[in-house]
TIDRENTOR-375313 format. One record per residue: residue in one letter; x, y, z of N, C-alpha, C, O in turn. Coordinates in steps of 0.02 Angstrom, whole numbers, plus 50000, padded with zeros to 5 digits. Layout:
BEGIN
TORTI  residu     nu     nv     nw    cau    cav    caw     cu     cv     cw     ou     ov     ow
TORTI       A      X      Y      Z      X      Y      Z      X      Y      Z      X      Y      Z
...
This chain:
BEGIN
TORTI  residu     nu     nv     nw    cau    cav    caw     cu     cv     cw     ou     ov     ow
TORTI       M  50042  49941  50000  50000  50000  50000  50044  50062  50000  50094  50065  50036
TORTI       K  50026  50111  49960  50065  50173  49953  50055  50217  50014  49999  50227  50037
TORTI       E  50111  50242  50040  50105  50285  50099  50081  50354  50079  50098  50379  50026
TORTI       R  50041  50385  50123  50014  50451  50110  50055  50502  50150  50066  50494  50209
TORTI       R  50076  50554  50115  50113  50607  50148  50070  50670  50150  50030  50683  50105
TORTI       K  50078  50709  50203  50040  50771  50208  50066  50820  50156  50126  50829  50148
TORTI       V  50020  50853  50121  50037  50904  50073  50000  50967  50092  49939  50966  50102
TORTI       M  50037  51022  50099  50006  51086  50118  50031  51141  50072  50086  51137  50044
TORTI       T  49991  51192  50066  50009  51250  50025  50012  51311  50071  49968  51323  50111
TORTI       G  50067  51349  50064  50075  51408  50106  50121  51459  50073  50148  51447  50019
TORTI       R  50130  51514  50108  50171  51569  50082  50238  51571  50119  50240  51562  50180
TORTI       V  50292  51582  50082  50359  51586  50112  50364  51654  50148  50356  51707  50117
TORTI       V  50377  51651  50213  50382  51713  50252  50453  51729  50271  50468  51785  50293
TORTI       S  50499  51680  50263  50569  51693  50278  50612  51646  50237  50598  51586  50231
TORTI       D  50665  51675  50207  50713  51633  50170  50784  51652  50189  50830  51649  50147
TORTI       K  50794  51670  50251  50859  51694  50274  50909  51638  50288  50969  51650  50291
TORTI       M  50885  51576  50296  50930  51520  50307  50953  51492  50241  50923  51506  50189
TORTI       Q  51007  51453  50242  51038  51431  50180  50994  51385  50139  50981  51399  50080
TORTI       K  50971  51330  50167  50931  51282  50128  50863  51270  50161  50833  51217  50153
TORTI       T  50840  51320  50197  50777  51314  50234  50735  51376  50222  50760  51432  50220
TORTI       V  50670  51365  50215  50623  51421  50211  50569  51409  50265  50556  51352  50284
TORTI       I  50540  51462  50289  50485  51457  50335  50421  51471  50296  50414  51524  50266
TORTI       V  50376  51423  50297  50314  51427  50259  50257  51436  50308  50250  51398  50356
TORTI       Q  50215  51485  50295  50158  51499  50337  50096  51471  50303  50078  51491  50248
TORTI       V  50063  51423  50336  50004  51390  50309  49943  51414  50347  49942  51413  50408
TORTI       E  49892  51438  50309  49830  51461  50340  49776  51409  50330  49767  51383  50274
TORTI       S  49740  51393  50383  49683  51348  50377  49622  51384  50404  49624  51413  50458
TORTI       R  49569  51381  50366  49507  51416  50386  49454  51363  50400  49445  51316  50361
TORTI       S  49420  51371  50456  49367  51324  50474  49315  51362  50515  49328  51414  50545
TORTI       A  49255  51335  50515  49201  51365  50554  49207  51343  50626  49223  51285  50641
TORTI       H  49193  51390  50671  49194  51374  50742  49138  51325  50757  49082  51334  50732
TORTI       P  49151  51273  50796  49099  51221  50806  49035  51246  50838  48980  51221  50823
TORTI       L  49040  51295  50883  48980  51318  50917  48951  51381  50886  48891  51386  50876
TORTI       Y  48994  51430  50870  48970  51495  50847  48966  51502  50772  48932  51547  50747
TORTI       G  48998  51460  50735  48994  51462  50662  49037  51514  50629  49037  51519  50567
TORTI       K  49073  51555  50667  49116  51606  50637  49176  51572  50605  49203  51523  50631
TORTI       V  49197  51599  50547  49255  51571  50513  49318  51594  50549  49330  51654  50558
TORTI       V  49357  51545  50571  49417  51559  50609  49477  51540  50566  49479  51486  50537
TORTI       T  49526  51585  50562  49587  51573  50524  49642  51553  50572  49659  51591  50617
TORTI       K  49669  51494  50562  49725  51471  50603  49788  51473  50560  49787  51451  50503
TORTI       V  49842  51500  50589  49904  51506  50553  49957  51462  50586  49966  51464  50647
TORTI       K  49991  51423  50546  50044  51379  50571  50105  51388  50527  50100  51393  50466
TORTI       R  50164  51392  50558  50226  51402  50521  50267  51337  50522  50276  51307  50575
TORTI       F  50290  51317  50464  50331  51257  50457  50398  51274  50426  50401  51317  50382
TORTI       K  50451  51242  50450  50516  51247  50417  50518  51193  50364  50504  51135  50377
TORTI       A  50537  51213  50304  50539  51166  50248  50607  51168  50215  50638  51221  50211
TORTI       H  50630  51110  50192  50695  51104  50159  50689  51131  50088  50642  51114  50051
TORTI       N  50735  51173  50069  50735  51207  50004  50803  51191  49972  50849  51233  49975
TORTI       Q  50811  51132  49942  50876  51108  49919  50911  51157  49873  50963  51184  49892
TORTI       D  50884  51170  49815  50911  51222  49771  50870  51283  49788  50811  51285  49773
TORTI       P  50900  51334  49818  50860  51390  49843  50818  51423  49788  50836  51477  49764
TORTI       L  50764  51391  49769  50720  51418  49717  50663  51458  49748  50643  51510  49720
TORTI       A  50638  51436  49805  50582  51471  49837  50608  51533  49871  50655  51531  49911
TORTI       K  50579  51589  49854  50600  51654  49882  50544  51682  49925  50489  51656  49927
TORTI       L  50560  51736  49959  50512  51769  50002  50450  51790  49964  50455  51821  49911
TORTI       G  50391  51773  49990  50328  51793  49958  50300  51742  49911  50243  51749  49889
TORTI       D  50337  51689  49894  50312  51638  49847  50259  51595  49881  50260  51584  49941
TORTI       L  50212  51571  49840  50162  51523  49862  50189  51454  49844  50199  51440  49785
TORTI       V  50202  51411  49894  50234  51347  49882  50192  51290  49909  50150  51298  49954
TORTI       K  50204  51231  49881  50173  51170  49905  50227  51131  49941  50280  51116  49912
TORTI       I  50215  51115  50005  50264  51077  50044  50237  51008  50057  50177  50998  50064
TORTI       I  50283  50960  50060  50264  50890  50069  50302  50861  50128  50361  50878  50139
TORTI       E  50270  50819  50166  50301  50788  50224  50357  50742  50201  50351  50707  50151
TORTI       S  50412  50742  50239  50469  50699  50222  50503  50676  50287  50478  50690  50342
TORTI       R  50558  50642  50279  50594  50619  50339  50621  50679  50377  50631  50732  50348
TORTI       P  50632  50672  50442  50660  50728  50480  50730  50747  50455  50774  50705  50451
TORTI       M  50738  50810  50438  50803  50835  50414  50841  50869  50470  50903  50873  50468
TORTI       S  50806  50894  50520  50837  50924  50579  50785  50921  50635  50734  50888  50629
TORTI       R  50799  50955  50690  50753  50952  50747  50683  50976  50730  50634  50947  50753
TORTI       E  50678  51030  50690  50613  51059  50675  50592  51052  50602  50535  51067  50585
TORTI       K  50637  51030  50559  50623  51028  50487  50598  50959  50467  50636  50911  50467
TORTI       R  50533  50954  50450  50502  50891  50433  50467  50893  50364  50434  50845  50345
TORTI       F  50475  50948  50329  50443  50957  50263  50495  50977  50212  50549  51000  50230
TORTI       R  50479  50969  50149  50522  50995  50095  50478  51030  50044  50419  51014  50036
TORTI       V  50507  51078  50009  50471  51115  49958  50461  51069  49899  50509  51046  49868
TORTI       H  50398  51056  49881  50383  51011  49826  50381  51049  49760  50411  51028  49710
TORTI       E  50344  51105  49760  50341  51147  49699  50322  51218  49718  50294  51231  49770
TORTI       I  50340  51263  49673  50321  51333  49681  50257  51344  49640  50258  51338  49579
TORTI       V  50203  51359  49674  50138  51367  49641  50134  51435  49607  50111  51440  49550
TORTI       Q  50157  51487  49642  50152  51555  49615  50210  51596  49642  50225  51594  49702
TORTI       R  50242  51634  49598  50295  51679  49619  50265  51738  49656  50214  51765  49634
TORTI       G  50295  51757  49710  50268  51812  49751  50301  51877  49736  50357  51880  49710
TORTI       V  50266  51930  49753  50293  51997  49748  50316  52017  49818  50277  52014  49865
TORTI       V  50378  52036  49824  50405  52053  49889  50382  52123  49907  50398  52172  49874
TORTI       V  50343  52126  49960  50314  52189  49982  50367  52235  50012  50362  52296  50007
TORTI       E  50418  52206  50044  50469  52246  50078  50506  52290  50029  50523  52347  50046
TORTI       E  50520  52266  49968  50556  52306  49919  50515  52368  49900  50542  52423  49895
TORTI       F  50449  52359  49890  50406  52415  49873  50403  52464  49931  50405  52524  49921
TORTI       A  50398  52438  49992  50395  52481  50051  50460  52521  50058  50458  52580  50075
TORTI       E  50516  52488  50044  50581  52522  50048  50585  52580  49998  50606  52635  50015
TORTI       K  50564  52568  49935  50565  52620  49883  50518  52677  49902  50535  52735  49893
TORTI       E  50460  52659  49928  50411  52710  49947  50438  52753  50005  50429  52813  50006
TORTI       L  50471  52720  50053  50501  52757  50109  50555  52805  50084  50559  52862  50108
TORTI       E  50595  52783  50037  50648  52826  50010  50617  52887  49976  50641  52943  49985
TORTI       S  50565  52877  49936  50533  52934  49902  50501  52981  49953  50504  53042  49945
TORTI       L  50470  52953  50004  50440  52995  50056  50492  53036  50093  50482  53094  50109
TORTI       R  50550  53004  50108  50604  53040  50142  50630  53096  50099  50643  53151  50124
TORTI       A  50639  53083  50034  50663  53135  49988  50614  53193  49985  50634  53251  49986
TORTI       K  50549  53177  49981  50498  53229  49978  50498  53270  50043  50493  53331  50041
TORTI       E  50503  53235  50099  50503  53269  50164  50565  53314  50170  50560  53370  50196
TORTI       E  50622  53290  50146  50683  53330  50148  50675  53393  50105  50697  53447  50126
TORTI       G  50644  53386  50047  50632  53444  50004  50584  53493  50037  50593  53554  50031
TORTI       D  50533  53468  50072  50486  53511  50107  50521  53550  50163  50508  53609  50173
TORTI       V  50566  53516  50198  50602  53548  50253  50646  53604  50225  50650  53659  50254
TORTI       V  50680  53591  50169  50723  53643  50138  50680  53702  50116  50699  53760  50127
TORTI       A  50623  53689  50086  50579  53743  50064  50552  53783  50124  50547  53844  50121
TORTI       Q  50536  53748  50178  50511  53782  50237  50565  53826  50268  50550  53882  50289
TORTI       R  50627  53803  50270  50682  53844  50297  50692  53906  50254  50703  53961  50280
TORTI       A  50689  53897  50187  50698  53954  50142  50642  54006  50154  50654  54066  50155
TORTI       E  50580  53981  50163  50523  54025  50176  50533  54062  50242  50518  54122  50246
TORTI       E  50556  54027  50295  50568  54059  50359  50622  54113  50354  50616  54167  50383
TORTI       E  50675  54098  50316  50729  54147  50307  50703  54208  50269  50721  54265  50286
TORTI       R  50662  54197  50219  50633  54253  50181  50590  54297  50226  50595  54358  50224
TORTI       R  50548  54265  50267  50505  54303  50313  50547  54342  50364  50531  54400  50379
TORTI       A  50599  54310  50391  50642  54344  50439  50676  54404  50407  50681  54457  50438
TORTI       T  50700  54397  50346  50732  54452  50310  50682  54509  50298  50699  54567  50306
TORTI       A  50621  54490  50280  50569  54541  50269  50553  54577  50334  50544  54638  50333
TORTI       R  50549  54542  50389  50535  54574  50454  50592  54622  50474  50580  54678  50497
TORTI       L  50653  54598  50464  50710  54642  50480  50711  54704  50437  50725  54759  50461
TORTI       A  50695  54695  50373  50693  54753  50328  50637  54800  50349  50646  54861  50347
TORTI       K  50580  54773  50369  50524  54814  50390  50541  54852  50454  50527  54912  50460
TORTI       L  50573  54816  50502  50593  54850  50564  50645  54904  50550  50642  54958  50579
TORTI       A  50692  54889  50507  50743  54939  50490  50712  54997  50454  50732  55054  50464
TORTI       G  50663  54984  50411  50628  55037  50375  50586  55080  50421  50583  55141  50410
TORTI       E  50554  55052  50472  50514  55090  50520  50558  55136  50562  50539  55192  50577
TORTI       D  50617  55110  50580  50662  55152  50620  50686  55212  50579  50694  55266  50606
TORTI       E  50699  55202  50515  50724  55256  50473  50670  55306  50455  50683  55366  50452
TORTI       E  50608  55284  50443  50555  55329  50422  50539  55384  50474  50534  55442  50456
TORTI       P  50531  55366  50537  50518  55419  50585  50578  55467  50593  50569  55526  50608
TORTI       A  50637  55441  50582  50697  55483  50590  50701  55535  50533  50724  55590  50546
TORTI       E  50680  55520  50473  50684  55567  50418  50637  55627  50426  50659  55684  50418
TORTI       P  50572  55616  50442  50530  55675  50450  50553  55719  50508  50549  55781  50502
TORTI       S  50577  55689  50562  50598  55732  50618  50661  55771  50599  50670  55829  50619
TORTI       G  50704  55739  50559  50764  55774  50537  50746  55829  50487  50780  55881  50487
TORTI       G  50696  55823  50445  50676  55872  50396  50639  55930  50428  50644  55986  50402
TORTI       E  50603  55919  50483  50566  55973  50515  50612  56017  50556  50602  56078  50558
TORTI       G  50660  55988  50587  50700  56025  50636  50758  56057  50608  50796  56090  50644
């Protein structure tokens, strides 16, 4: 009789180890009493022989012999290539920082312009009263 191995589909959430990926598997089921759909998340370490599975990929993992203390699965196939959200977030942060830096520079220039205008106005007020008094006397 052919042995049955557990097969699960999940998303790669970490690929920082050399030949191991962490796959997050979500299972949804109805609560037995209340009927609300409950999502349970379980993380498995899976063997990734040729590091093909990358962060964000949707992979199918299959049960295999124990490869280490916690690693009991291996990556069987990559179902869908994932888009790494962190790269987009990094680019967006850089653009936001550049925009913010430009705003700060513009704000400083505006403050300097206002300060110069105030000083000119104060200097002009001091001179104006002095001229009429000098012309009358």
